[in-house]
C-alpha positions in Angstrom: -28.2 -19.9 -2.8 -30.6 -21.6 -5.2 -29.8 -21.6 -8.9 -33.0 -19.6 -9.5 -31.8 -16.8 -7.3 -30.5 -13.5 -8.8 -28.6 -11.4 -6.3 -27.7 -7.8 -6.9 -25.1 -6.0 -4.9 -25.1 -2.2 -4.8 -21.9 -0.3 -3.9 -20.4 3.1 -4.7 -17.2 2.0 -6.6 -14.3 -0.4 -6.4 -11.7 1.8 -4.7 -9.3 0.3 -2.2 -11.0 -0.3 1.1 -12.4 -2.9 3.5 -15.9 -2.8 2.1 -14.7 -3.2 -1.4 -12.5 -6.1 -0.5 -15.4 -7.8 1.4 -17.7 -7.3 -1.6 -15.1 -8.7 -4.0 -14.5 -11.8 -1.8 -18.3 -12.4 -1.3 -19.1 -12.0 -5.0 -16.2 -14.2 -6.0 -17.2 -16.9 -3.5 -20.9 -16.9 -4.6 -20.1 -17.0 -8.3 -17.7 -20.0 -7.7 -19.8 -22.0 -5.3 -23.3 -21.3 -6.5 -25.4 -21.4 -9.6 -27.1 -18.2 -8.6 -26.8 -15.2 -11.0 -24.6 -12.5 -9.5 -24.9 -8.8 -10.5 -23.1 -5.7 -9.1 -24.3 -2.2 -9.6 -21.8 0.5 -8.9 -22.4 4.3 -8.6 -19.2 4.8 -10.5 -17.5 2.3 -12.8 -14.1 3.1 -11.2 -11.4 2.0 -8.8 -8.3 -0.2 -8.7 -10.4 -3.3 -7.7 -12.8 -2.9 -10.7 -10.6 -5.1 -12.9 -10.7 -8.0 -10.4 -14.5 -7.7 -10.2 -15.1 -7.5 -14.0 -12.8 -10.6 -14.6 -15.0 -12.8 -12.4 -16.9 -15.4 -14.4 -20.6 -15.4 -14.0 -20.7 -11.8 -12.6 -22.2 -8.9 -14.5 -21.3 -5.4 -13.5 -23.5 -2.3 -14.1 -22.5 1.3 -14.1 -25.2 3.5 -12.5 -23.4 6.7 -13.4 -24.8 8.3 -10.2 -22.6 11.4 -10.1 -23.4 12.4 -13.7 -27.1 11.4 -13.7 -28.3 12.4 -10.2 -30.3 10.6 -7.6 -33.6 10.1 -9.4 -32.0 8.8 -12.6 -29.8 6.5 -10.5 -32.9 5.1 -8.8 -34.7 4.5 -12.1 -31.6 2.9 -13.6 -31.4 0.6 -10.5 -35.1 -0.3 -10.9 -34.6 -1.1 -14.5 -31.6 -3.4 -13.8 -33.7 -5.2 -11.1 -36.7 -5.7 -13.4 -34.7 -6.7 -16.5 -32.8 -9.3 -14.5 -35.6 -10.5 -12.3 -33.6 -9.8 -9.2 -35.0 -11.4 -6.0 -32.2 -10.4 -3.5 -30.6 -7.0 -3.1 -27.6 -6.5 -0.9 -26.3 -3.0 -0.2 -22.9 -2.6 1.4 -22.9 1.0 2.8 -25.4 3.6 3.9 -26.2 5.1 0.5 -26.4 1.8 -1.4 -28.5 0.4 1.5 -31.1 3.1 1.1 -31.1 3.1 -2.8 -31.4 -0.7 -2.7 -34.3 -0.6 -0.3 -36.3 2.0 -2.3 -35.6 0.4 -5.7 -36.2 -3.1 -4.3 -39.6 -2.2 -2.8 -40.7 -0.3 -5.9 -39.6 -3.3 -8.1 -41.1 -6.0 -5.8 -37.8 -7.6 -4.8 -38.3 -10.6 -2.4 -35.4 -10.1 0.0 -33.5 -7.0 0.9 -30.2 -7.2 2.9 -28.3 -4.3 4.3 -24.6 -4.5 5.0 -23.4 -2.6 8.1 -19.7 -2.1 7.6 -19.1 0.8 10.1 -19.0 0.6 13.8 -18.8 4.3 14.5 -20.9 6.5 12.2 -21.4 10.0 13.7 -24.1 11.6 11.6 -23.1 15.1 12.5 -19.6 14.5 11.0 -21.3 14.4 7.6 -23.4 17.5 8.0 -27.1 17.6 7.0 -26.6 14.7 4.6 -25.4 12.5 7.5 -28.2 13.5 9.8 -30.8 12.8 7.1 -29.2 9.4 6.3 -29.2 8.4 9.9 -32.9 9.3 10.2 -33.7 7.4 7.0 -31.8 4.3 8.3 -33.7 4.4 11.6 -37.2 4.8 10.1 -36.8 2.4 7.2 -34.7 -0.4 8.7 -37.8 -2.3 9.7 -38.5 -2.9 6.1 -35.2 -4.7 5.6 -35.2 -8.5 5.8 -31.7 -8.9 7.2 -29.0 -6.5 8.4 -25.5 -8.1 8.4 -22.9 -6.4 10.5 -19.2 -7.3 10.3 -18.7 -6.8 14.0 -20.6 -7.0 17.3 -19.7 -3.4 17.9 -21.3 -2.4 14.6 -24.5 -4.4 15.5 -24.6 -2.7 18.9 -24.2 0.7 17.4 -27.2 0.0 15.1 -29.2 -1.1 18.1 -28.3 2.1 20.0 -29.6 4.1 17.0 -32.8 1.9 16.8 -31.7 0.5 13.4 -33.0 -3.0 13.2 -34.1 -5.3 10.4 -36.5 -8.2 10.6 -33.4 -10.3 11.3 -29.9 -9.1 12.4 -26.7 -11.0 12.3 -22.9 -10.7 12.6 -20.5 -12.2 10.1 -17.1 -11.5 11.5 -15.1 -9.0 9.4 -16.0 -10.6 6.1 -12.3 -11.6 5.8 -11.2 -15.1 4.9 -8.3 -15.7 7.3 -7.2 -18.9 5.6 -5.8 -16.7 2.9 -3.2 -15.2 5.3 -2.0 -18.4 7.1 
């Protein structure tokens, strides 16, 4: 990343989970190895991994307060963060943040939008009407996304089966640094 880049990650919270650990590792790596500005916007300022995130140098964390402010306020809060920080890359990590990041990014004129695909088996009906609507939105808006990064080939193939495809699609295996466990 170029030192002039400002990247904003969008995620629900910092509870224990694979996506949260991947986000933390990625943000930590970028902040250590790059001169880019790194921002993280969370739906909720909560979770056991939040402390690790807030202790990272050169990383600013924002609380979108989604559950208390609602969807429209969250969207406008996100747009405000983007504009105030001159964000030029948005990276969502799950379905909801991907969609929020896309809409806010397009409205604020963000240069590059990245979606993270962290699930290999998402069955929309398991989530009721909300899941069905989300699946349709993903399908019909994915072509507006610059890059979709899946953490497995299976995840990428599932996206292809559902006709979810960005301008570019890639796989970065698991997002886990295996050197840490040797």
